[in-house]
C-alpha positions in Angstrom: 14.3 -50.7 -36.6 11.7 -52.4 -38.9 12.3 -50.2 -41.2 16.3 -50.6 -41.6 15.8 -54.8 -41.6 13.3 -54.3 -44.5 16.1 -52.0 -46.4 18.7 -54.2 -46.0 16.7 -57.3 -47.3 15.4 -55.5 -50.3 19.0 -54.1 -50.4 20.5 -57.7 -50.4 17.7 -59.2 -52.9 18.7 -56.2 -55.7 22.3 -57.1 -55.1 21.9 -60.8 -55.4 20.7 -61.2 -59.2 20.6 -59.1 -62.3 21.2 -58.6 -65.9 25.2 -58.4 -66.6 26.0 -55.3 -68.8 29.2 -56.8 -70.2 31.0 -53.5 -71.3 34.4 -54.1 -72.2 34.1 -57.5 -72.5 31.3 -57.3 -75.5 32.6 -59.4 -77.9 29.8 -57.8 -80.7 31.4 -57.9 -84.5 34.1 -60.2 -83.3 33.8 -64.2 -84.0 32.9 -66.9 -81.7 36.1 -68.2 -81.3 36.9 -64.9 -79.1 34.4 -65.5 -77.1 35.3 -69.6 -76.3 39.2 -68.2 -75.6 38.1 -66.0 -72.7 35.1 -68.1 -71.7 35.9 -72.0 -72.5 33.4 -74.1 -74.3 29.9 -73.0 -74.1 27.0 -75.6 -72.2 24.1 -75.3 -74.5 23.7 -74.1 -78.2 20.5 -73.8 -79.8 19.0 -72.1 -82.6 16.2 -69.3 -82.2 14.6 -67.3 -84.7 17.4 -68.4 -87.3 19.8 -67.4 -85.2 22.5 -69.9 -83.7 23.0 -68.9 -79.7 25.4 -70.5 -77.4 25.4 -70.2 -73.5 27.9 -70.4 -71.0 27.0 -71.6 -67.3 29.2 -70.0 -64.4 29.1 -70.7 -61.0 26.7 -73.0 -58.7 23.2 -73.2 -58.2 22.6 -70.7 -55.5 25.2 -68.0 -57.5 24.5 -68.8 -61.0 25.5 -66.6 -64.3 24.4 -67.4 -67.4 25.8 -65.4 -70.5 23.9 -66.1 -73.9 25.7 -65.3 -77.6 23.4 -64.9 -80.1 25.5 -65.0 -83.4 24.9 -62.7 -86.9 26.1 -65.6 -89.2 29.8 -66.2 -88.3 30.2 -63.0 -85.9 28.6 -62.0 -82.8 25.3 -60.0 -82.7 24.8 -59.7 -79.1 26.4 -60.8 -75.8 24.2 -60.9 -72.6 24.2 -62.2 -69.4 21.7 -62.9 -66.4 22.6 -64.0 -62.8 24.3 -63.5 -59.7 26.2 -60.1 -59.2 29.1 -61.8 -57.4 29.6 -64.5 -59.7 28.8 -62.3 -63.1 30.7 -59.5 -61.9 34.0 -61.0 -63.4 32.1 -60.9 -66.9 31.3 -57.7 -66.9 29.3 -55.2 -65.0 26.1 -55.5 -63.5 23.1 -53.4 -64.5 19.8 -53.1 -62.4 16.5 -55.1 -62.2 15.6 -58.7 -62.8 15.4 -59.5 -66.6 15.5 -63.2 -67.8 17.0 -63.7 -71.6 13.3 -63.6 -72.8 13.2 -66.2 -75.3 
């Protein structure tokens, strides 16, 4: 019974947060306006290592999803996310593991 409880806790922890692999919603090579049309205006904007980045925050404090776009000039270079699986699932499929934006 104890092992079942531990296994259930690990499964729940693994399902609560993780990377999102945005698959079909990957906007790489498209203009920022395509992402804005899907997600609305970004909550954050900054330059990292000379590249413009935009971040959208969806959900709430307990079930947050962050999606970040890194631009290469006028087009999207990368479209990545981190957060709650349930919240992020509407933006793409969730990949395994825990990983932040790394920068």
